[in-house]
KOLKE-640310 format. One record per atom (N, C-alpha, C): residue in three letters; atom name; x, y, z. Coordinates in Angstrom, 1 decimal, decimal comma, always signed. Last residue first. Example, Ala and Ser with C-alpha at 12.3 -4.5 7.8 and 13.67 -1.06 7.14 Angstrom:
SER/N/+12,8/-2,2/+7,1;
SER/CA/+13,7/-1,1/+7,1;
SER/C/+12,9/+0,0/+7,9;
ALA/N/+13,2/-5,7/+7,8;
ALA/CA/+12,3/-4,5/+7,8;
ALA/C/+13,2/-3,3/+7,8;
//
This chain:
GLN/N/+64,1/-48,7/+62,9;
GLN/CA/+64,5/-48,7/+64,5;
GLN/C/+63,2/-49,0/+65,3;
GLU/N/+63,5/-48,0/+60,3;
GLU/CA/+63,7/-49,6/+60,8;
GLU/C/+63,7/-49,9/+62,1;
GLY/N/+64,2/-45,6/+59,8;
GLY/CA/+62,5/-46,2/+59,6;
GLY/C/+62,5/-47,5/+60,1;
CYS/N/+66,9/-45,5/+59,6;
CYS/CA/+66,1/-45,1/+61,2;
CYS/C/+65,0/-45,6/+60,9;
ASN/N/+68,6/-46,2/+57,7;
ASN/CA/+67,7/-47,2/+58,2;
ASN/C/+67,0/-46,8/+59,5;
PRO/N/+70,1/-45,7/+54,6;
PRO/CA/+69,2/-45,3/+55,6;
PRO/C/+68,6/-46,6/+56,1;
PRO/N/+73,3/-47,4/+53,9;
PRO/CA/+71,9/-47,2/+53,7;
PRO/C/+71,4/-46,6/+54,9;
THR/N/+76,6/-46,0/+53,9;
THR/CA/+75,7/-46,5/+54,6;
THR/C/+74,3/-46,5/+54,1;
ASN/N/+78,5/-44,5/+53,1;
ASN/CA/+78,0/-45,9/+52,1;
ASN/C/+77,0/-46,6/+52,9;
PHE/N/+79,5/-42,8/+54,5;
PHE/CA/+78,9/-41,9/+53,2;
PHE/C/+78,5/-43,1/+52,4;
LEU/N/+80,6/-44,2/+56,8;
LEU/CA/+79,3/-43,2/+56,7;
LEU/C/+78,7/-42,9/+55,6;
GLU/N/+82,6/-45,5/+55,8;
GLU/CA/+81,4/-46,1/+56,1;
GLU/C/+80,2/-45,4/+56,2;
GLN/N/+84,4/-43,5/+54,9;
GLN/CA/+83,7/-44,4/+54,0;
GLN/C/+82,6/-45,0/+54,3;
GLN/N/+84,7/-42,2/+57,7;
GLN/CA/+84,2/-41,6/+56,7;
GLN/C/+83,7/-42,4/+55,6;
HIS/N/+85,6/-43,3/+60,3;
HIS/CA/+84,5/-43,9/+59,7;
HIS/C/+84,0/-43,3/+58,4;
LYS/N/+87,6/-41,5/+61,2;
LYS/CA/+87,8/-43,2/+61,4;
LYS/C/+87,0/-43,8/+60,5;
GLU/N/+86,6/-39,0/+60,9;
GLU/CA/+87,7/-39,5/+60,5;
GLU/C/+88,0/-40,8/+60,4;
PHE/N/+84,4/-39,3/+62,6;
PHE/CA/+84,3/-39,1/+61,4;
PHE/C/+85,3/-39,5/+60,5;
TYR/N/+85,7/-39,3/+65,3;
TYR/CA/+84,7/-40,6/+64,7;
TYR/C/+84,6/-40,5/+63,1;
ILE/N/+87,2/-36,8/+65,2;
ILE/CA/+87,7/-38,2/+65,4;
ILE/C/+86,9/-39,1/+64,7;
LEU/N/+84,5/-35,1/+65,3;
LEU/CA/+85,6/-35,1/+64,2;
LEU/C/+86,4/-36,2/+64,2;
THR/N/+83,9/-36,1/+67,8;
THR/CA/+83,1/-36,2/+66,7;
THR/C/+84,0/-36,0/+65,3;
ASP/N/+85,8/-34,8/+69,5;
ASP/CA/+85,6/-36,3/+69,4;
ASP/C/+84,8/-36,8/+68,2;
ARG/N/+85,2/-32,1/+68,9;
ARG/CA/+86,7/-32,7/+68,4;
ARG/C/+86,4/-34,3/+68,5;
VAL/N/+82,8/-31,9/+70,2;
VAL/CA/+83,1/-31,7/+68,5;
VAL/C/+84,3/-32,5/+68,3;
ALA/N/+83,5/-32,7/+72,7;
ALA/CA/+82,3/-33,3/+72,1;
ALA/C/+83,0/-33,1/+70,7;
HIS/N/+85,2/-30,6/+73,2;
HIS/CA/+85,6/-31,7/+73,3;
HIS/C/+84,8/-32,9/+72,6;
VAL/N/+83,7/-28,3/+73,3;
VAL/CA/+84,9/-28,3/+72,5;
VAL/C/+85,1/-29,6/+72,3;
VAL/N/+81,7/-29,0/+75,4;
VAL/CA/+81,3/-28,9/+74,0;
VAL/C/+82,6/-28,9/+72,9;
ALA/N/+83,3/-28,8/+77,5;
ALA/CA/+82,8/-29,9/+77,2;
ALA/C/+82,1/-30,0/+75,6;
ARG/N/+84,0/-26,1/+77,7;
ARG/CA/+84,9/-27,3/+77,6;
ARG/C/+84,4/-28,5/+77,1;
PRO/N/+81,8/-24,5/+77,9;
PRO/CA/+82,5/-24,4/+76,6;
PRO/C/+83,4/-25,7/+76,3;
THR/N/+81,1/-25,5/+80,4;
THR/CA/+80,4/-25,9/+79,4;
THR/C/+81,2/-25,8/+78,1;
ILE/N/+83,6/-24,8/+82,4;
ILE/CA/+83,0/-26,3/+82,1;
ILE/C/+82,1/-26,4/+80,9;
THR/N/+83,5/-22,1/+82,4;
THR/CA/+84,4/-22,7/+81,5;
THR/C/+84,2/-24,2/+81,5;
ALA/N/+82,3/-19,2/+83,3;
ALA/CA/+81,7/-20,3/+83,0;
ALA/C/+82,9/-21,1/+82,0;
GLY/N/+83,2/-16,5/+83,8;
GLY/CA/+82,5/-17,1/+84,8;
GLY/C/+82,0/-18,6/+84,3;
THR/N/+82,8/-16,1/+80,3;
THR/CA/+83,1/-15,2/+81,5;
THR/C/+82,5/-16,3/+82,9;
PHE/N/+83,4/-18,8/+78,5;
PHE/CA/+82,5/-17,8/+78,8;
PHE/C/+83,2/-17,1/+80,0;
ALA/N/+86,3/-19,6/+76,4;
ALA/CA/+85,4/-19,8/+77,3;
ALA/C/+84,5/-18,5/+77,5;
ASP/N/+87,4/-19,7/+73,0;
ASP/CA/+87,2/-19,1/+74,0;
ASP/C/+86,4/-19,8/+75,1;
PHE/N/+90,0/-22,0/+71,8;
PHE/CA/+88,5/-21,4/+72,0;
PHE/C/+88,4/-20,8/+73,2;
GLN/N/+92,5/-23,1/+71,5;
GLN/CA/+92,1/-22,0/+70,8;
GLN/C/+90,8/-21,4/+70,8;
GLY/N/+94,2/-24,1/+74,5;
GLY/CA/+93,9/-24,2/+73,1;
GLY/C/+93,3/-23,1/+72,6;
GLY/N/+94,9/-24,2/+77,2;
GLY/CA/+96,1/-24,1/+76,3;
GLY/C/+95,6/-24,0/+74,8;
ASP/N/+92,9/-23,9/+78,7;
ASP/CA/+93,8/-25,5/+79,1;
ASP/C/+95,0/-25,4/+77,7;
LYS/N/+92,0/-21,6/+78,3;
LYS/CA/+92,4/-21,6/+79,8;
LYS/C/+93,3/-23,0/+79,8;
LYS/N/+91,0/-21,9/+75,9;
LYS/CA/+92,2/-20,8/+76,0;
LYS/C/+93,1/-21,5/+77,3;
VAL/N/+89,8/-25,2/+75,3;
VAL/CA/+89,8/-23,7/+75,6;
VAL/C/+90,6/-23,1/+76,0;
ASN/N/+91,1/-27,5/+72,6;
ASN/CA/+90,9/-27,0/+74,1;
ASN/C/+90,4/-25,4/+74,3;
TRP/N/+92,6/-28,2/+70,6;
TRP/CA/+91,1/-28,7/+70,7;
TRP/C/+90,5/-28,3/+71,9;
ARG/N/+95,2/-27,7/+70,2;
ARG/CA/+94,3/-26,5/+69,9;
ARG/C/+92,7/-27,0/+70,2;
GLU/N/+96,4/-30,4/+70,4;
GLU/CA/+96,4/-29,6/+71,7;
GLU/C/+95,2/-28,2/+71,6;
LYS/N/+96,4/-31,5/+67,9;
LYS/CA/+95,2/-31,5/+68,9;
LYS/C/+95,3/-30,7/+69,8;
ASP/N/+98,3/-31,7/+65,7;
ASP/CA/+97,5/-30,5/+66,4;
ASP/C/+96,4/-30,4/+67,3;
THR/N/+98,2/-34,2/+64,7;
THR/CA/+99,5/-33,5/+65,1;
THR/C/+99,2/-32,1/+65,6;
ASP/N/+95,4/-34,6/+64,1;
ASP/CA/+96,3/-35,4/+65,4;
ASP/C/+97,5/-34,5/+65,7;
GLU/N/+93,4/-32,3/+63,2;
GLU/CA/+94,7/-32,9/+62,9;
GLU/C/+95,4/-33,4/+64,2;
TYR/N/+90,1/-31,4/+62,0;
TYR/CA/+90,9/-32,0/+63,3;
TYR/C/+92,2/-32,7/+62,7;
ASN/N/+89,0/-27,9/+61,6;
ASN/CA/+89,1/-29,5/+61,2;
ASN/C/+89,9/-29,9/+62,1;
GLN/N/+86,7/-25,5/+60,8;
GLN/CA/+87,6/-26,0/+61,7;
GLN/C/+87,6/-27,4/+61,4;
ALA/N/+84,3/-24,3/+59,7;
ALA/CA/+85,5/-24,3/+59,0;
ALA/C/+86,9/-25,0/+59,6;
ASN/N/+83,0/-23,3/+63,0;
ASN/CA/+82,7/-23,3/+61,5;
ASN/C/+84,3/-23,3/+60,9;
PHE/N/+83,3/-22,8/+65,6;
PHE/CA/+83,7/-24,1/+64,9;
PHE/C/+83,9/-24,3/+63,3;
SER/N/+82,4/-20,7/+66,1;
SER/CA/+83,6/-20,6/+66,1;
SER/C/+84,2/-21,8/+65,7;
LEU/N/+79,7/-20,7/+66,4;
LEU/CA/+79,9/-20,3/+65,2;
LEU/C/+81,6/-20,3/+65,3;
ILE/N/+79,2/-20,5/+69,1;
ILE/CA/+79,0/-22,0/+68,6;
ILE/C/+79,4/-21,8/+67,1;
TRP/N/+79,0/-17,7/+69,9;
TRP/CA/+80,5/-18,5/+70,2;
TRP/C/+80,3/-19,8/+69,5;
ASP/N/+77,3/-15,9/+69,6;
ASP/CA/+77,8/-16,6/+68,2;
ASP/C/+78,8/-17,4/+68,6;
SER/N/+74,3/-16,4/+72,0;
SER/CA/+75,8/-15,5/+71,4;
SER/C/+76,2/-16,6/+70,1;
LYS/N/+71,9/-17,1/+72,0;
LYS/CA/+72,4/-16,2/+73,2;
LYS/C/+73,8/-15,7/+72,9;
ASN/N/+70,9/-18,2/+69,9;
ASN/CA/+70,3/-17,1/+70,2;
ASN/C/+70,7/-16,5/+71,4;
THR/N/+72,6/-20,1/+69,6;
THR/CA/+72,8/-19,2/+68,9;
THR/C/+72,2/-18,1/+69,0;
GLN/N/+74,1/-21,6/+72,8;
GLN/CA/+73,0/-21,5/+71,7;
GLN/C/+73,4/-20,3/+71,0;
ILE/N/+76,2/-21,4/+74,6;
ILE/CA/+76,2/-22,3/+73,6;
ILE/C/+75,2/-22,1/+72,6;
LYS/N/+75,1/-19,9/+76,7;
LYS/CA/+75,9/-19,0/+75,7;
LYS/C/+76,0/-19,8/+74,5;
ASP/N/+74,2/-21,1/+78,9;
ASP/CA/+73,3/-21,3/+77,8;
ASP/C/+74,0/-20,3/+76,6;
GLY/N/+76,2/-21,0/+80,9;
GLY/CA/+76,4/-21,9/+80,0;
GLY/C/+75,5/-21,8/+78,8;
LEU/N/+74,8/-18,0/+81,6;
LEU/CA/+76,2/-18,5/+81,7;
LEU/C/+76,2/-19,5/+80,5;
GLY/N/+72,2/-17,5/+81,3;
GLY/CA/+73,2/-16,4/+81,3;
GLY/C/+74,6/-16,8/+81,4;
PRO/N/+71,2/-20,5/+82,8;
PRO/CA/+70,8/-19,4/+81,8;
PRO/C/+71,8/-18,4/+82,2;
THR/N/+73,3/-23,6/+82,8;
THR/CA/+72,9/-22,3/+83,4;
THR/C/+72,5/-21,3/+82,6;
GLU/N/+72,0/-26,4/+80,8;
GLU/CA/+73,1/-25,4/+81,4;
GLU/C/+72,6/-24,2/+81,8;
THR/N/+70,8/-28,3/+79,5;
THR/CA/+70,1/-27,7/+80,8;
THR/C/+71,1/-27,0/+81,6;
HIS/N/+70,0/-28,9/+76,1;
HIS/CA/+70,9/-28,8/+77,2;
HIS/C/+70,2/-28,3/+78,5;
SER/N/+69,7/-29,8/+72,7;
SER/CA/+69,3/-29,7/+73,8;
SER/C/+70,3/-29,6/+74,9;
ASN/N/+71,3/-29,3/+70,2;
ASN/CA/+69,8/-29,9/+70,3;
ASN/C/+69,4/-29,5/+71,5;
ILE/N/+73,5/-26,8/+69,0;
ILE/CA/+72,9/-27,5/+70,1;
ILE/C/+71,5/-28,0/+69,9;
ARG/N/+75,3/-27,3/+66,0;
ARG/CA/+74,3/-26,8/+66,8;
ARG/C/+73,8/-27,6/+67,6;
VAL/N/+77,9/-26,5/+63,7;
VAL/CA/+77,5/-27,1/+65,1;
VAL/C/+76,3/-26,2/+65,6;
GLY/N/+79,2/-26,6/+60,4;
GLY/CA/+78,4/-26,2/+61,6;
GLY/C/+78,2/-27,0/+62,7;
ALA/N/+80,9/-28,1/+58,8;
ALA/CA/+80,2/-27,2/+58,2;
ALA/C/+79,3/-26,3/+59,2;
ILE/N/+84,6/-28,6/+59,2;
ILE/CA/+83,1/-28,5/+59,9;
ILE/C/+82,2/-27,6/+59,2;
GLU/N/+86,0/-30,9/+56,9;
GLU/CA/+86,1/-29,5/+57,7;
GLU/C/+84,7/-29,3/+58,3;
GLY/N/+86,4/-33,1/+55,8;
GLY/CA/+86,9/-33,1/+57,1;
GLY/C/+86,6/-31,9/+57,9;
ASN/N/+85,3/-33,2/+53,3;
ASN/CA/+87,0/-32,9/+53,4;
ASN/C/+87,3/-33,0/+55,0;
SER/N/+82,8/-33,5/+53,7;
SER/CA/+83,6/-34,7/+53,0;
SER/C/+85,0/-34,5/+53,2;
TYR/N/+82,0/-31,7/+56,7;
TYR/CA/+82,0/-31,8/+55,0;
TYR/C/+82,6/-33,0/+54,5;
ILE/N/+79,9/-32,1/+59,0;
ILE/CA/+81,1/-32,3/+58,6;
ILE/C/+81,3/-32,5/+57,1;
GLY/N/+78,0/-30,9/+61,8;
GLY/CA/+77,9/-31,3/+60,4;
GLY/C/+79,4/-30,9/+59,9;
ILE/N/+76,3/-32,1/+64,6;
ILE/CA/+77,9/-31,5/+64,0;
ILE/C/+77,8/-31,9/+62,8;
LEU/N/+74,6/-31,4/+67,1;
LEU/CA/+74,4/-31,9/+66,0;
LEU/C/+75,5/-31,1/+65,1;
LEU/N/+74,2/-32,7/+70,8;
LEU/CA/+74,6/-31,6/+69,7;
LEU/C/+74,4/-32,2/+68,3;
LYS/N/+73,2/-32,1/+74,0;
LYS/CA/+73,1/-33,1/+72,8;
LYS/C/+73,4/-32,1/+71,7;
ILE/N/+74,3/-32,4/+77,5;
ILE/CA/+74,3/-31,6/+76,2;
ILE/C/+74,3/-32,5/+74,9;
GLU/N/+73,0/-33,7/+80,6;
GLU/CA/+73,5/-33,9/+79,2;
GLU/C/+73,5/-32,7/+78,1;
GLY/N/+74,0/-31,7/+83,7;
GLY/CA/+73,2/-32,7/+82,8;
GLY/C/+73,6/-33,0/+81,1;
SER/N/+75,7/-29,1/+83,9;
SER/CA/+74,3/-29,5/+84,4;
SER/C/+73,7/-30,3/+83,6;
TYR/N/+78,1/-28,5/+82,9;
TYR/CA/+77,8/-28,0/+84,2;
TYR/C/+76,4/-28,9/+84,9;
GLY/N/+79,3/-31,2/+80,8;
GLY/CA/+78,9/-29,9/+81,0;
GLY/C/+78,7/-29,8/+82,4;
LYS/N/+79,6/-34,1/+80,1;
LYS/CA/+80,4/-33,3/+81,1;
LYS/C/+80,4/-31,8/+81,3;
PHE/N/+78,0/-35,5/+78,7;
PHE/CA/+77,6/-35,4/+80,1;
PHE/C/+78,6/-34,5/+80,9;
THR/N/+77,3/-34,8/+75,4;
THR/CA/+78,4/-35,0/+76,2;
THR/C/+77,5/-34,8/+77,6;
SER/N/+76,8/-36,3/+71,8;
SER/CA/+76,4/-35,8/+73,4;
SER/C/+77,4/-35,8/+74,3;
SER/N/+75,7/-36,0/+68,3;
SER/CA/+76,8/-36,4/+69,6;
SER/C/+75,9/-35,9/+70,7;
GLN/N/+74,9/-36,8/+65,2;
GLN/CA/+74,4/-36,4/+66,6;
GLN/C/+75,4/-36,9/+67,7;
ILE/N/+76,2/-35,6/+62,2;
ILE/CA/+76,2/-36,7/+63,4;
ILE/C/+75,7/-36,0/+64,4;
LEU/N/+76,1/-35,5/+58,9;
LEU/CA/+75,7/-34,6/+60,0;
LEU/C/+75,3/-35,6/+61,2;
ALA/N/+78,3/-35,1/+56,1;
ALA/CA/+77,7/-35,9/+57,1;
ALA/C/+77,4/-35,0/+58,3;
ALA/N/+78,3/-34,1/+52,9;
ALA/CA/+78,6/-33,8/+54,3;
ALA/C/+77,9/-34,8/+55,0;
VAL/N/+78,5/-34,9/+50,1;
VAL/CA/+78,8/-33,5/+50,6;
VAL/C/+79,1/-33,3/+52,1;
PRO/N/+78,6/-37,5/+47,8;
PRO/CA/+78,7/-37,0/+49,3;
PRO/C/+79,1/-35,5/+49,4;
LEU/N/+76,8/-37,4/+44,9;
LEU/CA/+78,0/-37,4/+45,5;
LEU/C/+78,1/-37,2/+47,0;
HIS/N/+74,2/-37,3/+44,0;
HIS/CA/+74,2/-38,8/+44,5;
HIS/C/+75,9/-38,6/+44,8;
GLY/N/+73,9/-34,6/+43,5;
GLY/CA/+74,1/-35,2/+42,0;
GLY/C/+74,6/-36,7/+42,5;
LYS/N/+74,8/-34,3/+46,8;
LYS/CA/+74,3/-33,4/+45,7;
LYS/C/+74,9/-34,2/+44,5;
THR/N/+73,8/-35,2/+50,1;
THR/CA/+74,4/-35,5/+48,8;
THR/C/+74,2/-34,3/+47,8;
ALA/N/+74,2/-35,6/+53,3;
ALA/CA/+74,0/-34,5/+52,5;
ALA/C/+74,6/-35,0/+51,4;
ILE/N/+73,0/-38,0/+55,9;
ILE/CA/+74,1/-37,6/+54,9;
ILE/C/+73,2/-36,6/+53,5;
PHE/N/+73,0/-38,0/+59,3;
PHE/CA/+72,1/-37,7/+58,1;
PHE/C/+73,3/-37,3/+57,0;
VAL/N/+72,6/-40,1/+62,1;
VAL/CA/+73,4/-39,5/+61,1;
VAL/C/+72,7/-39,4/+60,1;
GLN/N/+72,1/-40,7/+65,6;
GLN/CA/+71,5/-40,4/+64,3;
GLN/C/+72,7/-39,6/+63,0;
LYS/N/+73,1/-42,7/+68,1;
LYS/CA/+73,1/-41,5/+67,3;
LYS/C/+72,7/-41,3/+65,8;
PRO/N/+72,3/-45,1/+70,6;
PRO/CA/+72,4/-44,9/+69,0;
PRO/C/+72,3/-43,4/+68,7;
LEU/N/+74,3/-45,0/+73,5;
LEU/CA/+73,0/-45,1/+72,8;
LEU/C/+73,2/-44,6/+71,3;
ASN/N/+76,6/-44,9/+74,9;
ASN/CA/+76,2/-46,0/+74,2;
ASN/C/+75,0/-46,0/+73,6;
ASP/N/+78,1/-41,6/+74,7;
ASP/CA/+77,4/-42,6/+75,2;
ASP/C/+76,9/-44,0/+74,8;
GLY/N/+79,7/-40,1/+73,1;
GLY/CA/+79,0/-39,5/+74,2;
GLY/C/+78,7/-40,5/+75,2;
LEU/N/+81,2/-40,7/+70,9;
LEU/CA/+79,8/-39,7/+70,6;
LEU/C/+79,0/-39,7/+72,0;
LEU/N/+83,6/-42,0/+71,5;
LEU/CA/+83,6/-40,6/+70,8;
LEU/C/+82,3/-40,1/+70,8;
LYS/N/+82,9/-43,9/+73,2;
LYS/CA/+83,8/-43,0/+73,5;
LYS/C/+83,8/-41,9/+73,1;
GLU/N/+80,5/-45,2/+72,0;
GLU/CA/+80,5/-44,7/+73,6;
GLU/C/+81,6/-44,0/+73,9;
ASP/N/+78,8/-45,2/+69,2;
ASP/CA/+80,3/-45,1/+69,7;
ASP/C/+80,5/-44,7/+71,0;
THR/N/+76,6/-46,0/+66,8;
THR/CA/+76,9/-46,2/+68,3;
THR/C/+78,5/-46,2/+68,3;
VAL/N/+74,3/-44,7/+64,6;
VAL/CA/+75,7/-45,4/+64,9;
VAL/C/+75,7/-45,5/+66,2;
THR/N/+71,7/-45,0/+62,0;
THR/CA/+72,3/-44,6/+63,3;
THR/C/+73,5/-45,4/+63,6;
PHE/N/+70,6/-43,0/+59,3;
PHE/CA/+70,8/-44,2/+59,9;
PHE/C/+71,5/-43,7/+61,2;
CYS/N/+68,8/-40,9/+56,9;
CYS/CA/+68,8/-40,9/+58,4;
CYS/C/+69,5/-42,7/+58,6;
SER/N/+67,5/-39,6/+54,6;
SER/CA/+69,2/-40,2/+54,7;
SER/C/+69,6/-41,0/+55,8;
ASN/N/+65,5/-38,3/+55,2;
ASN/CA/+65,3/-39,7/+54,6;
ASN/C/+66,6/-40,4/+54,6;
ILE/N/+66,4/-35,7/+55,4;
ILE/CA/+65,8/-36,4/+56,6;
ILE/C/+65,7/-38,0/+56,5;
ILE/N/+67,3/-34,9/+52,7;
ILE/CA/+68,4/-35,3/+54,0;
ILE/C/+67,7/-36,1/+55,1;
PRO/N/+66,6/-35,7/+49,7;
PRO/CA/+65,8/-35,5/+50,9;
PRO/C/+66,5/-36,1/+52,2;
ASN/N/+69,2/-34,0/+47,8;
ASN/CA/+68,9/-35,2/+48,5;
ASN/C/+67,8/-34,6/+49,5;
ASP/N/+71,0/-31,8/+47,4;
ASP/CA/+69,8/-32,0/+46,5;
ASP/C/+69,0/-33,2/+47,3;
TYR/N/+72,9/-29,2/+48,7;
TYR/CA/+72,5/-30,8/+48,6;
TYR/C/+71,2/-30,7/+47,9;
HIS/N/+73,4/-26,5/+49,1;
HIS/CA/+74,6/-27,2/+48,9;
HIS/C/+74,3/-28,7/+48,9;
SER/N/+71,0/-25,1/+49,1;
SER/CA/+71,5/-25,2/+47,8;
SER/C/+72,8/-26,0/+47,7;
PRO/N/+70,6/-25,1/+52,1;
PRO/CA/+69,8/-26,1/+51,2;
PRO/C/+70,5/-26,3/+49,7;
ASP/N/+73,4/-25,0/+53,9;
ASP/CA/+72,8/-24,4/+53,2;
ASP/C/+72,1/-25,3/+52,1;
ILE/N/+74,2/-26,7/+56,9;
ILE/CA/+74,4/-26,7/+55,5;
ILE/C/+73,2/-26,0/+54,7;
ILE/N/+73,0/-25,3/+59,3;
ILE/CA/+74,6/-26,1/+59,4;
ILE/C/+75,0/-26,0/+58,0;
GLU/N/+70,6/-24,5/+58,8;
GLU/CA/+71,5/-23,9/+59,7;
GLU/C/+72,8/-24,2/+59,6;
ASN/N/+69,4/-26,9/+58,1;
ASN/CA/+69,6/-25,9/+57,2;
ASN/C/+70,6/-24,9/+57,6;
ILE/N/+69,5/-28,3/+60,4;
ILE/CA/+70,3/-28,8/+59,5;
ILE/C/+70,5/-27,8/+58,3;
ASN/N/+67,3/-27,0/+61,9;
ASN/CA/+69,2/-26,9/+62,6;
ASN/C/+69,9/-27,6/+61,3;
ASN/N/+65,3/-27,4/+60,5;
ASN/CA/+65,8/-26,1/+60,6;
ASN/C/+67,3/-26,1/+61,2;
GLN/N/+65,2/-30,3/+60,9;
GLN/CA/+65,4/-29,5/+59,7;
GLN/C/+65,8/-28,1/+59,3;
LEU/N/+64,5/-30,2/+63,5;
LEU/CA/+65,8/-30,9/+63,2;
LEU/C/+66,1/-30,4/+61,8;
ALA/N/+62,1/-28,6/+63,5;
ALA/CA/+63,3/-28,4/+64,4;
ALA/C/+64,4/-28,8/+63,8;
LEU/N/+60,6/-30,8/+62,1;
LEU/CA/+60,7/-29,3/+61,9;
LEU/C/+62,1/-28,7/+62,3;
GLN/N/+60,6/-32,9/+63,9;
GLN/CA/+61,1/-33,2/+62,7;
GLN/C/+61,3/-31,6/+61,8;
GLN/N/+59,3/-31,8/+66,0;
GLN/CA/+60,6/-32,2/+66,3;
GLN/C/+61,4/-32,5/+64,9;
GLN/N/+56,6/-31,5/+65,0;
GLN/CA/+57,6/-30,3/+65,4;
GLN/C/+58,9/-30,6/+65,6;
GLU/N/+56,1/-34,0/+64,5;
GLU/CA/+55,8/-32,9/+63,5;
GLU/C/+56,8/-31,8/+63,9;
ALA/N/+55,9/-35,1/+67,3;
ALA/CA/+56,8/-35,8/+66,2;
ALA/C/+57,0/-34,6/+64,9;
ILE/N/+53,6/-33,3/+68,1;
ILE/CA/+55,1/-33,1/+68,8;
ILE/C/+56,3/-34,0/+67,7;
VAL/N/+51,6/-34,3/+66,4;
VAL/CA/+52,0/-33,0/+66,5;
VAL/C/+53,4/-32,9/+66,9;
PRO/N/+51,5/-37,1/+67,3;
PRO/CA/+51,9/-36,9/+66,0;
PRO/C/+52,3/-35,4/+65,8;
LYS/N/+51,0/-36,8/+70,0;
LYS/CA/+52,1/-37,3/+69,7;
LYS/C/+52,7/-37,1/+68,1;
THR/N/+48,4/-35,7/+70,6;
THR/CA/+49,5/-35,1/+70,6;
THR/C/+50,8/-35,5/+70,0;
MET/N/+46,6/-38,0/+70,8;
MET/CA/+46,5/-37,2/+69,8;
MET/C/+47,6/-36,1/+69,8;
VAL/N/+47,9/-39,7/+72,7;
VAL/CA/+47,8/-40,0/+71,4;
VAL/C/+47,5/-39,0/+70,2;
ASN/N/+47,7/-37,9/+75,0;
ASN/CA/+49,0/-38,5/+74,4;
ASN/C/+49,0/-38,9/+73,1;
VAL/N/+45,0/-37,9/+75,2;
VAL/CA/+45,9/-36,4/+74,8;
VAL/C/+47,1/-37,0/+74,4;
SER/N/+44,3/-40,4/+75,9;
SER/CA/+43,8/-39,7/+74,6;
SER/C/+44,7/-38,6/+74,2;
THR/N/+45,7/-40,9/+78,2;
THR/CA/+46,0/-41,6/+77,2;
THR/C/+45,7/-40,9/+75,7;
VAL/N/+44,4/-38,7/+79,7;
VAL/CA/+45,6/-38,6/+79,6;
VAL/C/+46,2/-39,8/+78,4;
VAL/N/+41,8/-40,0/+79,7;
VAL/CA/+41,9/-38,5/+79,2;
VAL/C/+43,2/-38,4/+78,9;
GLY/N/+42,5/-42,5/+80,8;
GLY/CA/+41,7/-42,4/+79,4;
GLY/C/+42,0/-41,1/+78,9;
THR/N/+43,0/-41,7/+83,7;
THR/CA/+44,0/-42,3/+82,8;
THR/C/+43,7/-42,3/+81,3;
CYS/N/+40,6/-40,6/+84,3;
CYS/CA/+41,6/-39,5/+84,0;
CYS/C/+42,7/-40,4/+83,5;
ILE/N/+39,0/-42,9/+84,4;
ILE/CA/+38,6/-41,7/+83,2;
ILE/C/+39,9/-40,8/+83,1;
ILE/N/+40,4/-44,1/+86,4;
ILE/CA/+40,2/-44,7/+85,2;
ILE/C/+39,7/-43,7/+83,9;
ALA/N/+39,8/-42,6/+88,5;
ALA/CA/+41,3/-42,6/+88,4;
ALA/C/+41,3/-43,4/+86,7;
PHE/N/+37,1/-42,3/+89,0;
PHE/CA/+37,7/-41,2/+88,7;
PHE/C/+39,0/-41,4/+87,9;
THR/N/+36,8/-45,1/+89,7;
THR/CA/+36,2/-44,8/+88,3;
THR/C/+36,9/-43,5/+87,9;
ALA/N/+38,1/-45,2/+92,0;
ALA/CA/+38,6/-46,0/+90,7;
ALA/C/+38,1/-45,6/+89,6;
LEU/N/+36,6/-43,4/+93,5;
LEU/CA/+38,0/-42,9/+93,4;
LEU/C/+38,5/-43,8/+92,1;
LEU/N/+34,2/-44,7/+93,8;
LEU/CA/+34,1/-43,5/+93,1;
LEU/C/+35,7/-43,2/+92,4;
LEU/N/+34,7/-47,1/+95,0;
LEU/CA/+34,4/-47,1/+93,5;
LEU/C/+34,4/-45,9/+92,8;
ALA/N/+35,6/-45,8/+97,4;
ALA/CA/+36,4/-46,8/+96,8;
ALA/C/+36,3/-46,7/+95,0;
ASN/N/+32,8/-44,7/+98,2;
ASN/CA/+34,1/-43,9/+98,2;
ASN/C/+35,4/-44,5/+97,1;
ARG/N/+31,6/-47,3/+98,4;
ARG/CA/+31,1/-46,2/+97,3;
ARG/C/+32,5/-45,3/+97,1;
SER/N/+33,2/-48,4/+100,6;
SER/CA/+33,0/-49,1/+99,2;
SER/C/+32,8/-48,0/+98,1;
ILE/N/+32,2/-46,7/+102,5;
ILE/CA/+33,7/-46,8/+101,9;
ILE/C/+34,1/-47,4/+100,7;
ALA/N/+29,8/-47,4/+102,7;
ALA/CA/+30,0/-45,8/+102,4;
ALA/C/+31,6/-45,9/+101,7;
PRO/N/+29,8/-49,9/+103,5;
PRO/CA/+29,2/-49,6/+102,1;
PRO/C/+29,6/-48,0/+101,7;
PHE/N/+30,8/-49,7/+106,1;
PHE/CA/+31,6/-50,1/+104,8;
PHE/C/+31,2/-50,1/+103,6;
MET/N/+29,4/-48,2/+108,2;
MET/CA/+30,4/-47,5/+107,5;
MET/C/+31,2/-48,2/+106,2;
MET/N/+25,8/-48,0/+108,1;
MET/CA/+27,1/-48,8/+108,6;
MET/C/+28,2/-48,2/+107,6;
//
């Protein structure tokens, strides 16, 4: 009869699906700590590229807390902030930010700002911009991102926080203006956020582990 054969096939398929689910779950469980470790290492490397380790003496990864500002930090999701101190005095805040105004999806940034409001450095955490054009925001593709070093924001001179095509001071890429424009504005907005919340940032206790 046909029905027992169908039942056997269904049972085999169900068993196979259960085994596959178990394998996938096991692989995820085993690789999750490795992925987390790699992410922490990449984050620490980015931090050390922005602020020389000799400039701070606290365990900066453990200084993390989260903030939210949809207007200035890109969306309404919590963004991590890391505080660098030396001798218990504030040195810099490293603030995650993002923008969806690039050419292709979200661009995630880490922006280091010294306590005097000057940019320590900017790095791109992730993006999906066009290879050969928009990906020049990465340090391994060009040194464009270094143009933010030592910059600050003054409301009286805010027009310079644009690409040159829009009357500002920052270069665009040949054949690609949308990506650098988005990054420039994201960095500018993060500086404005820092200016508004500086005292709060340097006095917030770590809480990322509580998330």
